[in-house]
C-alpha positions, 0 to 999 in steps of 0.5 A: 499499499505504501509503495503504491501511494508513493508511486502515485506521488513520485511516479515510476523513477526506478532510483526513487522507488529503490530508495523508498524500498530501502528506506521501508526496509530500514523502518521495518527492522528493529533491534531490541536488547535480549534481556530487558523488561521493555523487550519482555513487555513488548513480546508480551504485547505482540503475542496477544 
């Protein structure tokens, strides 16, 4: 959905589309510490 809307705005320029894909991947990746109360709480919430 994100990519479709962005293509409507910026067109089909390959460099822009590739840049958007990389940015979306970076936003989707999140590194959490293994032993943390916050990490445990996040995992607990995601399991519901």
